[in-house]
N, C-alpha and C positions, 0 to 999 in steps of 0.2 A: 418391636423392630428396632436395631440399633446401626446406626450408619455412621461412619468416621470418614471425612473427607478434608482435604487441605486445599486452600486457595491463597493466591498471592496477588491481590489487587495493587496495582500503583496507584500513585497519587491522582492520575487522571481518571482512574475508576472508582475514586473516592465519591461516596454520595455527599460527605460535607463540602467537598470542593465545588461540585455543581450546584449545591444548595446555595453556597457562598456566592458562586459566579452569577446564578440567576437571580440572586437577592440584589447583588451590586448592579446587574444589568437593568432590572426593573426600576430601581432607585434612580438610576442614570436616565432611563427613558423618561420617567415621571418629571425629573428635575428639567430635562430638555423641553418636555410639553410645557411645563410651567414657565420656563425661560422664553420660548417663543411667544407665548400667550402674553407674557408681561411685555416684551419688546413690541409686539403687535399693538397693544393697547397704548403704551408710552409713545411709540414712535408715531403712530398714525397721525395724530393732529399736526406735529412739527413737519412731517415729510409732506403732508397735503399743503401746508402752508408754504412751504418751500418751493414746491413745484407750482403752485398757484402765483406765487409771487414772480416766479421766472417767467410764465406764460404772461401774465399781466405787463412785466417789464418789457418784454420783447414786443408785444403787441403795440404798447404805448409808443415805444421808440419807433417802432416802423410807421406807426399811424403819423406821428410828429414829422418823421424824415420826409415821408411821402406828402405831407400836407405843405410843408414849408419849402420843399426843393422846386426849383425852376423846372417847368414842363419838359425842357429840352434835356435835363439832366436825370430825369426819373429813369430811364432805360439804364443808363450807367449804374445809377444807385440800386435798381433791383439786381443787376449783374453782381454787383460787389456784395450783396446781402446773400446771394446763393453761394459765391465762391468762398467768402470769408466766414460767414456766420451760418451757412446751411439753412437760410430762411428763404422760403419761396412765397412768392404773392401771385394769387390767381383771382381772377374776376369771379364772383359767385354768380352762376347762371341758374335760372329756374330748373333747367332740365339735368342739372348734375345729378349722378348717381351718388348718393350719400349713404353711407353705411353708418349705423349708430355708434356711439363711442363705447369703448371697451367697458365692460360691467366687471369692474374689479373694486377691491376694498377700499381704494382711495379716490376713485372717480367721482362719486357722488359729492365729497367735500371739496374736491378740486372745482367742481362745476359750481357750487354754492360760492366759493369764494371768488372766482372770476367772474361770474355774473353780477356779484355785488359791486364790482369796479368797473366792469365793461358795458354793463346793462343786461337787462333779462332777456333781450332778444339774441344774445350770444349763442351760437351754435358749436357743437363738438362733433368730431368724427373721427373714425379710425381709418378710413378709406373713401376716397372721392374720386370717383371716374376711374377706379380700379388702381389708384395709387396709395400706397400704405402710408401712413405717417401719424403724426399728432395735429390734426386740422382745427383751427379756432377761426371763427368768422368776426369780422369787424367792418365797420362803416366809416367812410369819408363822404361827408355830406350826404347825398341820396344814393351813393354807390356803395355796393356791398363787395367785399373781397374774402378770399380764403388766405389764411396765413398756415403755412405747413412747416412744422418743426419735425426735425428727425427724432425717432422714437428715443434713441440712445440719450439725447439731451436731458430728458425727462423721466428715465426710467429708473426706478431703484432696482432692488433685488428681485429677480423674476422668481418664478415658482420653482423653476429648475436649479436656479442657483441656491435658493433656500434648501432644496432637497440635497444638493450636493454638500452644502456645508453641514447640513444635518446629518448625512451619512458619514462625512468625515469625523465629525465630533463623536458620533456614535461608535464608529470603529475604534477610534482613540480610547473612548470610554470602556468598551468591551476588552480591549486589550490590557487597560489598566486594572479592570475587574479581574481578568484572568491572572495577570500578574500578582495582585494582592490576594487572591485566593490560594495561588500557589504558595505565597510566602506563609499563609495560614496554615495550609494543610501539609505542606511539605515535612516539616518536623513531625505532624503526626503519623504520616505515612512511613517516615523512617523508624519512629518509635514502634509502629506496628509491625513492620518488617522484621526489627531487632528481636521483638517479643515472638514471633512465629519461629524465628531461628532459634531461640533459647527453647520453645515447646518441643522442636525436632532434635534436640540435643547437640545444637552447634553454638559456638561461641562467636556472637556477632562482633564486627568491628565497633570500637566505642564511638558513641553518638557525639556529634560535634557540640561543644559547649560555649555556644556564641548565640546571639540574637537577644531577643527580649529577655528579661529576667525570669520569668515564668518558664520559658523554653530551655533556659540554662539550668535552673534548679530541677525541672523534671528530667532532662538528659544526665544530668550528673547524679540524680538519684538512682536513674535506671543503670548507669555505668557501674555504680557501686554495687547495686544489686547482682549485676552480671558477675562482678568480681567476686563477690560473696559466693555466688551459686557456683562458680568454678572452683572455688576453694572447698565448698562443701562436696563437690563431686570427686575432688583430688582426696578428701579426707574417707569419703566412701568407699573408694578403691582400697585405700589402706585398711579400713575397717572390714570390708569383705575378705580380704586376704587373712586377716587375723582370725575373723570368725570361722573360716574354713579350716584355719589349722587348730585353732584352740578347741574346737568342738568335735571335729572328726577324729582328731588323734586320740582323746580318751574313747571315742566309740570303737576304733580300732583295737585299742587295748583291752577294752572289755569284750570284744569279739574273740580275742585270742584267748582270754581267760576262760571264756565259756567253753572255747574247743578244748582247753587242757583240764578243765574241772570234771570231777566225777559227777556227773549229773543224769538224770533219767533223760530219756529220749524226748519225752514230751516237756519237760522242763527247758531241756536245750533248745528246742524248736520254738518253744514260746520267747525265750529272751532273745534268739536270734531274730524272731519275727519283730519283737519290739525295737531291737537295734536297728534294723532295716528300715522300719517305719520312721523313727527318729532321722536317720540319715536321710531319707526321702525328704522329709519335711524340711530340713536343712538345705537340701538342694533346692527345693522350691523357694525358699526365702533368697537364697542367693541368686538363683535365675531371675527372680522378681526385681531385685534391687541392682543387677548387673546393668551398666549402660550400654547402649547401643550406639556405636560411633559411625555417623553418617560417612565421613570422611574415608571410611575404609571399606566402603561398599565395592564390591566388583560384580561382574556379571556371573549370574548363577542360573543353572539349568534346573528350574524349579520341577519339571516333570521327573527328572532324574532322583531328586531328592524325595519326591512322593514314592517312587519305585522303589528305593531303598528302605524308606520307613515302612511300606506295606510288606515287603519281605521280613523284615525283622518282626513286625506285628504278627504275621501270619504263623510265626513258630509258636505262638500261645494257643493252647488247645480251645479257649473259649472265643476265638475271632473267626469270624469269616467276611473277608473283604472283596468287593467287586470293583474293578478300576476301568477307567476309559480317560487315558492320559494321552493328549495331543504332543507331537513331538515339537522341539523347538520352543518351548514355553520358558522363554529366557527373561529374567528381571535383574534389576540391579538390588543388591543387598548383601548382607552378612550371612553366608552359608550356614554357620553354626546357629546363629539365632533362629534362620529359617527352618533349619531342620528341628530346632527345639518347638518351633510352632506346630509343625505337622505332628511330631509326635505327641505333643500335648492334646491336640485335636482327636487323634486316633485314641489316645489313652482314656480321654473324656468319653468318647463314644463307647470303648470298651467296658468301661466301668459302669456308666450310667445308661447306656442304651440296649440293654438286653431285651431281645426280641420276645414278645409276650408268650409266656408258655414254654420258655425254654432257657438254658443257661448260657446260650451262644448270642454273641453281639454281631448282628449283620450290618456292615459298614458299606456304603456306596462311596466311592472317591472319584471325581472326575475333574480334569483340567483341560481347559480349552483357551485359545486365543481369539480375541474378538476385536473387530474395528479394522479401520483402514489406515494407510500410511499415515503416521504422525500422531494417530490416536489409538494405537493398539494397547489392549489390556489383557493380562492373564487372569482368568477367573478359576478360582479352585472352589469345589464343593465337597464338603464333607457331611454325609447323612447317616444317621442311625435309623432303627425301627423299633425304637424303645416307646416309652410313654409320654415323652415330650415334657414340656414346662408349661405350668399355668401362664396363660397370656400376660397377666398383670405381674409377673415376677421375672420376665425375659429380661427385663432392665438391670436386675440384680445379678444376672450370670457373671457380667464383667467385673463386678466390685470385688475387691481383695477380701479373703478371708470369709467368702460366702459360699454356703454349701446348701444346695436344696435337696436335702436328704428325703424329705417326705414325698417328693415328686419323683426323684431319680434313683431312689434305692441307696442303701447304705454303703460306704467306702471309706477307706482310710485317705487321709489327705488334709491339707491345710486350706483348701478352698482357693489357691493361687493358679490353678491351670489355666482357665480362659483369662484371668488377669494378666497372666505373663503373655499369652497370646495378643491381648488388646495392646499392651505396652509395647512389646515388639514392633506390631504392625503399625501402630502409631508413629514410632520412630521411622519407618520404612514409607511412610506417606501412603499407606494402603488403606482400603475402605474395608470395614469388617460389617458383615450382616448376619443377624441371628434370628431366627424365626422358627416356629413350628413347622413340620413337614406336613403337606396335606394328607399323606397317609398315615401319620402317626410317627411320631419321633422328633429329632432336633435336626435342623438344616443349619449349617455355618458356612458362610460364602465369603472368600476373600477375592478381592479386586486389587490388582496391582499393576501399575504402567509397565509395558513390556520394555526390555532393554534397548531395542532399537526404535522406540516411539520418539 
């Protein structure tokens, strides 16, 4: 089985782009995880010491202020602490509803440092009697008090803030990874598109010779190669014209001389047959070497071409053709080249697909349009009822100058019929499928995008 397809992936569809992107993304995530871990380890002790020092300082100053102030001024002092410093003092009662201090990664260190300065009986709470805050107990003589600080004064970065910063850094890192991946893969995508254009017989625009030295050298070499190929193509056109003139002119002169010479009928027919065979071989060479210009494609009624070729082929006595051709099977292509493809397929089936036990070639040709709007394809099948081809040699059918005489019978030719079909369809962006038919014989299927797809 042989299948030929064309694809045009952009740089976003490139596997290398996504590999590079994910690699950079993973490396960024690992770097961030290591950075957060390092910050957590390095920052934990200083941050705990800073918060503990702040708490100790506030409790000590408040304790001293309340101890040394006149009793009649304490009420005003407490009001100033609340108004200006956000510090509240409450008596500690046995029936206070006390919640435990928050269990976070710094609290244990803060408790140890504060208790070392203020006493082991210092208590901590996150909420007392339903009021949230940072609560610390202290004593004045035999009386116990609560000192409440607003959480914002001693709070570092919260988990949500850490998550927000981490998300922002991750987003910027992924955008950077995408930008770097695009810079790396865009030149490769351009080079791939240009190579595909050359494979389809088009001349791509010159690649930009800028960027890193390696990219400049690669694009410069490719542009030079494209120019050389264009020159070779031009030289080939001139060479083909010369071959057609220089070889066929002597053949025509030989044909005329044979007609005028006094030869026996058998000798004349033999020479004329040899001349016709030489002319056919030259024609095959020229057809194989002739370029197909995609820029000149027009809308072609493939069904009409099939009908014309079928009518011409049925004039030969050794051909019997059955057709099933759907209307409006229109494709974009070169009508002359597509007609040559159809004629080669019919001629191949006529020569090599003789029905067993007869000298007649039974050929089935069908053409249908399949698919919905935007993905319609025209499918053409040419089938014979001959002996087929050994499965292991099917791949050889499309190779130039290959003739499977032992399997398909003897015939004159250069072995270029299906190679020409392959070459022309490749330039038309079509798929070609070759396989043995279930009931015997060979099946050749062509799949082309419909003109209105």
